[in-house]
C-alpha positions in Angstrom: 109.5 47.8 106.9 110.3 48.5 110.5 107.7 50.8 112.0 110.2 52.6 114.2 112.5 53.3 111.3 109.5 54.6 109.3 108.5 56.9 112.2 112.1 58.2 112.5 112.0 59.4 108.9 108.5 61.0 109.2 108.4 64.8 109.8 105.3 66.8 110.8 104.8 70.2 109.4 105.1 72.9 112.1 101.8 74.4 113.1 101.0 77.9 112.0 101.7 80.2 114.9 99.9 83.6 115.0 102.3 86.5 115.5 102.5 88.2 118.8 101.9 91.9 119.2 104.9 94.0 118.1 106.8 95.7 120.9 106.0 99.3 121.5 108.2 101.9 119.7 111.5 102.6 121.5 112.3 106.0 122.9 114.8 107.4 120.4 115.2 110.7 122.1 118.8 111.5 122.5 119.9 108.6 120.2 122.2 109.9 117.4 123.4 106.5 116.2 123.2 105.6 112.5 120.2 103.6 111.2 121.1 100.2 109.7 118.7 98.7 107.1 119.1 95.4 105.5 116.4 95.5 102.8 116.2 91.8 101.9 113.7 90.4 99.5 112.4 88.0 102.1 113.2 89.6 105.5 113.4 93.3 106.4 116.0 94.0 109.2 116.4 97.4 110.7 117.7 99.1 113.9 120.1 101.6 115.4 123.8 100.9 115.2 125.2 99.4 118.5 121.7 98.0 119.2 120.1 94.7 118.3 118.1 94.8 115.0 114.4 94.2 114.5 113.3 91.7 111.9 110.0 91.1 110.0 108.9 89.6 106.7 109.3 92.2 104.0 105.6 92.4 103.0 102.8 94.9 103.4 99.1 94.8 102.7 96.3 97.4 102.6 93.3 96.0 104.4 89.9 97.5 105.1 88.5 96.4 108.5 84.9 95.4 108.0 83.7 96.0 111.6 84.7 99.7 111.7 85.1 100.2 107.9 88.5 101.7 108.4 91.5 101.2 106.1 94.5 99.5 107.7 98.1 99.0 106.6 99.5 95.7 107.8 103.2 94.8 107.8 105.2 91.7 108.2 103.7 88.8 110.2 100.5 90.8 110.7 99.5 90.1 107.1 98.9 86.5 108.0 96.4 87.4 110.7 93.7 88.5 108.2 92.7 86.2 105.4 91.5 89.0 103.3 94.8 90.8 103.6 96.8 87.8 102.3 95.4 88.2 98.8 96.5 91.9 98.7 100.0 91.4 100.1 102.8 93.1 98.3 106.5 93.2 98.6 108.9 95.9 97.4 110.8 93.3 95.4 109.9 91.7 92.1 112.2 88.8 92.0 115.7 90.3 92.3 114.7 93.9 91.4 113.4 96.6 93.7 110.4 98.0 91.9 107.4 98.6 94.2 108.4 101.8 95.9 105.0 102.5 97.4 105.5 99.3 99.3 109.0 100.4 100.2 107.7 103.7 101.5 105.2 102.0 103.8 107.9 99.6 105.0 110.2 102.5 105.9 107.3 104.3 107.6 106.7 101.3 109.8 110.5 100.9 110.5 111.0 104.5 111.5 107.9 104.5 113.7 109.2 101.4 115.5 112.5 103.2 116.1 110.5 106.1 117.8 111.1 108.5 114.9 107.7 110.3 114.5 109.0 113.5 112.9 108.7 114.8 109.3 112.5 114.2 108.8 115.0 111.5 109.7 118.1 113.1 111.1 120.2 110.0 111.1 122.7 108.6 108.7 121.5 105.4 107.0 123.4 102.3 105.9 121.3 100.4 103.5 121.8 97.3 101.4 121.2 97.1 97.7 121.4 94.2 95.3 124.6 93.6 93.4 124.7 95.7 90.2 121.3 97.2 91.1 119.5 98.9 88.2 119.9 102.6 88.1 116.1 103.1 88.1 115.8 101.3 91.4 118.6 103.3 93.0 117.3 106.6 91.7 113.8 106.1 93.2 115.3 104.8 96.5 117.5 107.9 96.8 114.6 110.1 95.9 112.5 108.5 98.6 115.2 108.8 101.3 116.4 112.3 100.4 113.2 114.1 99.4 110.6 112.4 101.6 112.6 111.7 104.7 115.4 114.4 104.2 118.0 111.9 105.3 121.4 113.6 105.5 123.5 110.7 104.2 123.0 107.2 102.7 125.6 104.5 102.4 124.7 101.8 99.9 126.3 98.5 100.7 126.4 95.1 99.0 125.1 92.6 101.5 127.6 89.8 100.6 130.6 92.1 101.1 129.2 93.3 104.4 128.8 89.8 105.7 132.3 89.0 104.6 133.5 92.2 106.3 131.8 91.2 109.6 133.5 87.7 109.6 136.9 88.6 108.2 138.0 91.9 109.8 139.5 91.2 113.2 141.8 94.2 113.0 142.0 97.5 111.2 142.4 98.2 108.4 140.3 95.7 106.5 142.7 93.8 104.2 141.2 90.3 104.0 141.2 88.2 100.8 138.5 85.7 99.8 135.7 84.7 97.5 132.3 85.7 98.9 129.4 83.5 97.7 126.2 85.3 98.6 123.1 83.0 98.4 120.1 85.3 98.2 116.3 85.0 97.7 116.3 85.3 93.9 120.0 85.1 92.9 123.4 83.9 93.9 126.5 86.1 93.6 130.2 85.3 93.4 132.2 88.3 94.7 136.1 88.2 94.7 137.7 90.3 97.4 141.4 91.2 97.4 143.1 93.4 100.0 139.7 94.2 101.6 138.2 95.5 98.4 135.4 93.9 96.4 136.5 93.4 92.7 133.1 94.1 91.3 134.3 94.2 87.7 134.9 90.4 88.0 131.8 89.6 90.0 129.2 87.2 88.5 125.6 86.4 89.5 123.3 83.5 88.5 119.5 83.9 88.4 118.8 81.2 90.9 118.0 81.5 94.6 115.9 80.2 97.5 112.6 81.3 96.0 113.2 79.6 92.7 114.4 76.4 94.5 111.3 76.4 96.7 109.1 76.9 93.7 110.9 74.1 91.9 110.4 71.8 94.8 106.7 72.7 94.8 106.4 71.8 91.1 108.1 68.5 91.7 105.7 67.6 94.5 102.7 68.7 92.4 104.0 66.5 89.5 104.5 63.5 91.8 101.2 64.0 93.7 98.7 65.5 91.2 95.7 64.6 93.3 97.0 65.3 96.7 94.0 66.0 99.0 95.7 69.0 100.8 97.0 72.1 99.1 100.7 72.4 99.4 101.7 76.0 100.1 104.9 77.8 99.3 105.5 78.3 103.0 105.4 74.5 103.5 107.8 73.8 100.6 110.1 76.5 101.9 110.2 74.6 105.2 110.9 71.3 103.4 113.8 73.0 101.5 115.4 74.3 104.7 115.0 71.1 106.8 115.0 68.1 104.4 117.0 69.1 101.3 120.8 68.8 101.0 123.7 68.8 98.6 125.7 65.7 97.7 129.2 65.8 96.2 128.2 63.8 93.1 124.5 64.0 92.3 124.5 61.6 89.3 126.5 58.9 91.2 124.2 59.4 94.2 121.1 58.9 92.1 122.5 55.8 90.5 123.2 54.3 93.9 119.4 54.6 94.6 118.4 52.1 91.9 117.8 49.5 94.6 114.3 49.9 96.1 115.3 49.2 99.6 118.1 51.8 99.4 115.7 54.4 98.0 113.2 53.7 100.7 115.9 54.1 103.4 116.9 57.5 102.1 113.4 59.0 101.9 111.9 61.7 104.1 108.1 61.5 104.8 106.2 64.7 105.4 103.0 64.2 107.3 100.3 66.8 106.5 97.4 67.5 108.9 94.5 65.1 108.6 91.2 64.3 110.3 90.2 60.7 110.8 86.5 60.3 109.9 84.3 59.3 112.8 82.8 55.8 112.2 79.8 54.8 114.3 80.7 51.6 116.2 77.9 49.0 116.4 77.3 46.5 119.1 77.5 42.7 118.7 73.7 42.5 118.8 73.4 45.0 115.9 76.0 43.2 113.9 74.3 39.8 114.5 71.0 41.3 113.5 72.5 42.8 110.3 74.1 39.4 109.4 70.8 37.6 109.9 69.0 40.1 107.8 71.6 39.7 105.0 71.2 35.9 105.2 67.4 36.2 104.9 67.8 38.5 101.9 70.1 36.0 100.3 67.6 33.2 100.8 64.8 35.3 99.3 66.9 36.1 96.3 67.7 32.4 95.8 64.0 31.5 96.1 63.1 34.2 93.6 65.8 32.9 91.1 64.5 29.3 91.5 61.0 30.4 91.0 61.9 32.3 87.8 63.8 29.2 86.5 60.8 27.0 87.2 58.5 29.4 85.5 60.7 29.6 82.4 61.0 25.8 82.3 57.2 25.4 82.6 56.7 27.9 79.8 59.1 25.9 77.6 57.2 22.7 78.3 53.9 24.4 77.4 55.4 25.7 74.2 56.8 22.2 73.4 53.4 20.6 74.0 51.6 23.2 71.9 54.1 22.7 68.9 53.9 18.9 69.2 50.1 19.0 69.2 50.2 21.4 66.2 52.5 19.0 64.2 50.3 16.0 65.0 47.3 17.8 63.6 49.0 18.5 60.3 47.0 15.7 58.5 43.6 17.3 59.2 44.6 20.6 57.4 45.0 21.3 53.7 48.4 22.4 52.4 47.4 26.0 52.2 45.9 26.0 55.7 48.9 24.3 57.1 51.4 26.8 55.6 49.2 29.7 56.9 49.2 28.1 60.3 53.0 27.7 60.2 53.6 31.3 59.1 51.3 32.6 61.8 53.5 30.8 64.4 56.7 32.2 62.8 57.9 29.2 60.9 58.8 29.0 57.2 58.7 25.3 56.7 58.1 21.9 58.4 61.9 21.6 58.9 62.0 24.9 60.9 59.1 23.5 63.1 60.9 20.2 63.6 64.1 22.1 64.5 62.3 24.3 67.1 60.6 21.2 68.6 64.0 19.4 68.8 65.6 22.5 70.4 62.8 22.8 73.0 63.0 19.1 73.8 66.8 19.4 74.5 66.3 22.5 76.7 63.5 20.9 78.7 65.4 17.7 79.2 68.5 19.6 80.3 66.5 21.8 82.6 64.8 18.7 84.3 68.2 17.0 84.7 69.6 20.1 86.2 66.8 20.3 88.8 67.5 16.6 89.7 71.3 17.3 89.9 72.1 14.9 87.0 75.1 16.1 84.9 75.8 14.1 81.6 78.8 14.6 79.3 78.0 16.2 76.0 77.8 13.6 73.1 80.1 14.2 70.2 78.3 15.9 67.3 77.5 13.5 64.4 78.5 14.4 60.9 75.6 16.3 59.4 73.8 15.1 56.3 72.6 17.2 53.4 70.2 15.0 51.4 68.8 17.8 49.1 72.2 18.9 47.8 72.3 16.2 45.0 68.6 16.5 44.2 68.0 18.4 40.9 66.1 21.7 41.2 63.4 20.5 38.8 62.3 17.8 41.2 61.8 20.3 44.1 59.0 22.6 44.9 59.5 26.1 46.2 59.8 25.0 49.8 62.4 22.3 48.8 64.4 24.9 46.9 64.6 27.0 50.0 65.7 24.1 52.1 68.3 23.0 49.5 69.8 26.5 49.5 69.9 26.4 53.3 71.6 23.0 53.3 74.1 24.2 50.8 75.1 27.1 53.1 75.3 24.7 56.1 77.5 22.3 54.1 79.9 25.1 53.1 80.2 26.1 56.7 80.8 22.5 57.8 83.5 22.0 55.1 85.2 25.3 56.2 85.4 24.0 59.8 86.8 20.7 58.6 89.5 22.6 56.6 90.3 24.7 59.6 90.8 21.6 61.7 93.1 20.1 59.1 95.1 23.3 58.9 95.5 23.3 62.7 96.6 19.7 62.5 99.1 20.6 59.8 100.4 23.6 61.9 100.8 21.2 64.9 102.8 18.8 62.8 104.9 21.7 61.5 105.5 22.9 65.0 106.6 19.5 66.1 109.1 19.3 63.2 110.3 22.8 64.0 110.8 21.8 67.7 112.7 18.7 66.6 114.9 20.8 64.2 115.6 23.3 67.0 116.4 20.5 69.4 119.0 19.1 66.9 120.4 22.6 66.5 120.7 23.1 70.3 122.4 19.7 70.7 124.9 20.5 67.9 125.9 24.0 69.0 124.3 25.2 72.3 126.2 28.5 72.3 125.1 29.6 68.8 121.5 28.6 69.6 121.6 30.6 72.9 123.0 33.7 71.1 120.3 33.5 68.5 117.6 33.4 71.1 119.2 36.1 73.1 119.2 38.3 70.0 115.5 37.5 69.5 114.8 38.4 73.1 116.5 41.8 72.8 114.7 42.5 69.6 111.3 41.7 71.2 112.0 43.6 74.5 109.5 46.4 74.7 110.5 50.0 74.9 111.7 51.6 77.3 112.8 48.7 79.5 115.4 47.3 77.1 118.9 47.4 78.4 120.3 47.1 74.8 119.5 49.0 71.6 116.3 48.2 69.9 117.0 46.2 66.8 113.5 45.2 65.7 111.9 47.1 62.8 108.5 48.6 63.7 107.3 49.1 60.1 104.9 46.2 60.7 103.1 47.9 63.5 100.5 49.5 61.3 100.8 49.7 57.5 97.5 51.2 56.6 97.6 54.4 54.5 95.8 56.4 57.2 98.2 55.2 59.9 101.2 56.1 57.7 99.9 59.6 57.1 99.3 60.0 60.8 102.8 58.8 61.7 104.3 61.0 59.0 102.7 64.1 60.5 103.9 63.1 64.0 107.5 62.6 62.7 107.5 65.9 60.9 106.3 67.7 64.1 109.0 65.9 66.2 111.8 66.5 63.7 114.2 69.3 64.2 114.6 69.7 60.4 111.2 70.8 59.4 110.2 70.3 55.7 109.5 73.6 54.0 105.9 74.1 53.0 106.8 74.4 49.3 108.6 71.1 49.3 105.6 69.4 51.0 103.4 70.7 48.2 105.8 69.7 45.6 105.1 66.0 46.1 108.7 64.9 46.6 109.7 61.4 47.4 108.0 60.1 50.6 110.6 58.2 52.6 108.6 57.9 55.8 108.9 54.4 57.3 112.2 53.7 55.8 113.9 54.5 59.1 112.9 52.6 62.3 113.1 55.9 64.2 109.9 57.1 62.3 107.9 54.3 63.9 109.7 54.6 67.2 108.1 58.0 67.6 104.7 56.4 67.6 105.7 53.9 70.4 107.3 56.7 72.3 104.2 58.9 72.4 101.8 55.9 72.8 103.2 54.1 75.8 99.8 53.9 77.5 98.2 51.7 74.8 99.7 48.3 74.2 99.0 47.2 70.6 98.1 43.7 69.6 101.5 43.3 67.9 103.2 44.2 71.2 101.1 41.6 73.0 102.2 39.0 70.5 105.8 40.1 71.0 105.4 39.7 74.8 103.9 36.2 74.3 106.8 35.2 72.0 109.2 36.8 74.5 107.9 34.5 77.3 108.4 31.4 75.1 112.0 32.4 74.2 112.8 33.1 77.8 111.4 29.8 78.9 113.6 28.0 76.4 116.7 30.0 77.6 115.9 29.2 81.2 115.5 25.5 80.5 118.6 25.0 78.3 121.1 28.0 78.8 122.9 27.8 82.2 124.1 31.4 81.8 120.6 32.8 81.5 118.9 33.5 84.8 115.5 34.7 85.9 116.9 38.1 86.7 117.4 38.7 82.9 113.8 38.0 82.1 111.3 40.6 81.1 109.1 39.8 84.2 112.0 40.3 86.6 113.1 43.6 85.0 109.5 44.8 85.0 109.1 43.7 88.7 112.3 45.6 89.7 111.0 48.7 87.9 107.6 48.4 89.6 109.4 48.0 92.9 111.5 51.1 92.3 108.4 53.1 91.3 106.6 51.8 94.4 109.6 52.9 96.5 109.7 56.3 94.8 106.0 56.9 95.4 104.4 54.4 97.9 100.7 53.7 97.4 98.2 53.6 100.3 94.8 52.2 100.4 91.8 54.4 99.8 90.7 54.3 103.4 94.1 55.1 104.8 93.6 58.8 105.6 97.0 59.1 107.4 98.9 57.5 104.5 97.1 59.5 101.8 98.1 62.8 103.4 101.9 62.0 103.3 104.5 63.2 100.8 107.5 61.0 100.3 110.5 63.0 99.3 113.3 60.9 97.7 115.5 62.2 94.9 113.8 65.6 95.1 115.9 66.2 98.3 119.1 66.4 96.3 117.7 67.4 92.9 116.5 70.8 94.1 119.8 71.6 95.7 121.7 70.5 92.6 120.0 73.2 90.6 122.5 75.7 92.0 125.2 73.9 90.2 123.0 72.7 87.2 120.2 75.2 86.7 119.3 73.4 83.4 117.7 70.7 85.7 114.9 73.3 86.3 114.9 74.6 82.7 117.0 77.7 83.4 119.5 78.6 80.7 122.3 79.6 82.9 125.7 78.4 84.0 125.9 76.7 87.3 127.7 77.9 90.5 130.8 75.8 89.9 131.2 77.0 86.3 130.7 80.6 87.4 133.3 80.3 90.1 135.7 78.8 87.6 135.1 81.7 85.1 135.7 84.3 87.9 138.9 82.6 89.1 140.2 82.5 85.5 140.4 86.3 85.5 143.1 86.3 88.2 146.7 85.2 88.4 147.7 81.9 90.1 148.9 83.8 93.2 145.6 85.8 93.4 143.6 82.7 92.7 145.3 80.9 95.6 144.4 83.8 98.0 140.8 83.7 96.9 140.1 79.9 97.2 141.9 79.8 100.5 139.0 81.7 102.0 135.7 80.8 100.2 133.0 82.5 102.3 129.4 81.4 102.3 126.6 83.7 103.4 122.8 84.0 102.9 120.0 81.8 104.0 120.5 78.9 101.5 124.2 78.6 102.5 122.9 76.8 105.6 121.7 73.8 103.5 123.5 70.6 104.4 126.4 69.4 102.3 127.1 72.7 100.5 130.8 72.8 101.5 131.5 69.3 100.2 129.6 70.0 97.0 131.7 73.1 96.4 134.9 71.3 97.2 134.0 68.5 94.7 133.3 71.1 92.0 136.5 73.2 92.5 139.1 70.5 93.3 139.3 69.1 89.7 139.8 72.6 88.1 142.5 73.8 90.5 146.1 72.7 90.9 146.5 69.8 93.4 148.8 71.8 95.7 146.4 74.8 95.9 144.5 74.6 99.3 140.8 75.2 99.3 139.2 76.5 102.5 135.4 77.0 102.8 133.9 78.8 105.7 130.3 79.7 106.5 129.1 83.0 108.0 128.6 83.0 111.8 125.0 84.1 111.2 124.3 83.8 107.5 120.9 85.6 107.6 122.0 88.5 109.9 125.7 89.1 109.2 125.0 91.7 106.5 123.3 93.9 109.1 126.0 93.3 111.6 128.6 94.1 109.0 127.1 97.5 108.3 126.8 98.0 112.1 130.5 97.3 112.4 131.2 99.7 109.5 129.2 102.4 111.3 131.1 101.7 114.6 134.4 102.0 112.7 133.5 105.6 111.7 134.2 105.1 108.1 132.4 107.6 105.8 131.4 106.2 102.4 128.0 107.8 102.2 126.2 109.7 99.5 125.0 112.9 101.0 121.9 115.0 100.2 124.2 117.6 98.7 125.7 114.9 96.4 122.2 113.9 95.4 121.2 117.4 94.5 124.4 117.8 92.5 124.8 114.5 90.7 121.3 113.0 90.8 119.8 109.9 92.3 121.3 107.3 90.0 124.8 107.9 91.3 126.4 106.8 94.4 129.9 107.0 96.1 132.4 104.5 94.8 134.0 102.5 97.7 135.2 99.0 98.5 131.9 97.7 99.8 129.4 99.2 97.4 128.3 98.9 93.8 130.4 100.3 91.0 127.8 100.9 88.4 127.4 104.6 87.9 129.4 105.3 91.0 131.7 108.3 91.3 134.7 109.1 93.4 133.8 111.9 95.8 136.5 113.5 97.9 
């Protein structure tokens, strides 16, 4: 692969930059403007209206400084400055719900101090975002915090998606724009229809999928793909990968199918290079290398000399043993029969025949060893047919030693005859194979098409799971037919079955039909892919023979259809999906290759089931929302589909939405998709614009004391749950 092309697709993670000191608090004396707060789950934005907002990560941590032993409260980027504080970091949000109000209190304390408000009360109106259909418990505690702790005169709760839409679609007063606001948030995505400048919250829908879930899902995919990656992949890094490398495609399934070619898959990948340190290797001079090579050569010579010496000693020992046994056999005549048997037994021999056999064996070994030393290699002589002279001798004519020898010869004869029969059976099988080949040749010459179809059927039947491109037709009941194996497979099948057999019926001893269906045995192969059985090896051998015949005689059968070619393509695809580097390649082993994950993570907004979330996708939710309106209203909504929130900046989202909506809408109905000018900040700027317009939709402290903290004022840009009309 071209090195320049590889480098162009390689991305380096941005270095961790320590935060700078926050600016000093502003002088708020004389400022009577409203305070605008966008309480996001990821980023906290605050500031006076008609001023630029301040931003910081919405996280706090209580930390005890070791040097002075003083407790500190860290907020935002300052949490990353202290390692001990990271483990104690907390955010006001738990997913998509505002729950940690002590963290919210500390966050508001920091925000007001940065605005120069260092008084017991906050004498400014507040515009504050809250999640769509916020739980009443969260609203009650937030109102209690603002009205009782800070004595805020008035709070206007706003839905962030509507405020962003208001900022981008209100060039003139009054606000009468129509559209469909899609708000992509940290932990959820909302679909808000807006008609005549009013959010129709009764028809609003939300799916439980956002940027945090997508980033976590990408992290899981990376961990699954690289289980032994040498560097820890952090959520911050996967969040960067999500923003910079992931994108939507109009048709995810078609796009994945187009990547079945390994070269195409490699061309579409993104490589993330993690930090690495090249180990320092001490370089040696030429003199040192020469000295090491000579030392190794000397060591090799010494080892050869030692081995030759050991062989010579063993050969000398065998010659001594041979001479001793030969001398002992020559001295047999000078001993009585009892003395001779005692001498034989003391040397470990049962009879004269055993002694003769040992001498013969030693002579052969000594002769072979001497010839090997002299470099003489002689071909082995064919073995002569053995003789068994004592077989036909009656037992009455033999002594005890002869009977033992006769028994030994009988066993030797039985083994020899068994080998002869085996040779004859092999010869018979060879002749049968020749007849079968001749018969197959005649069949091929008579009808080549039928012969080729039969062999193709056999090839498909023997094709191992899961590489077969056709349905598996071979029965697997012959894999293992032992009782223990059948019982084991039966238990596995029962566990895998959706229709579990009741316990009473299992005790009743009903008819056992396990094994009658090929699917029962297919379960075994499905869960046991790592171990290839001997039967599967035989199938592969037979498969090679069949494919060789087809390649030789069937013109329509090509090498691309063979098992080896299909396996090679699959291996090449896996290698392209996850390239392997050598063990010593530190740079390569600290890389992550992102291929299909780039589009799979984004596709979860439209198919949450890909990540195991039981929810409708964004396209289906939009279709359900539009179904609640008339055709005229539907046309007004889809003519201004508005995207806001951080994830709305992902590449290809507009095209993916268009591909999802176009088939379900009339052809003549135009679809217009626009993105917010600043998707992450426009909710704050929308509330700022609302404050500048002088509109009053706030919930005052008097309303709080009269109606309680769970309620709020009902207006076009706020939540309707438990809201009341206040005149």
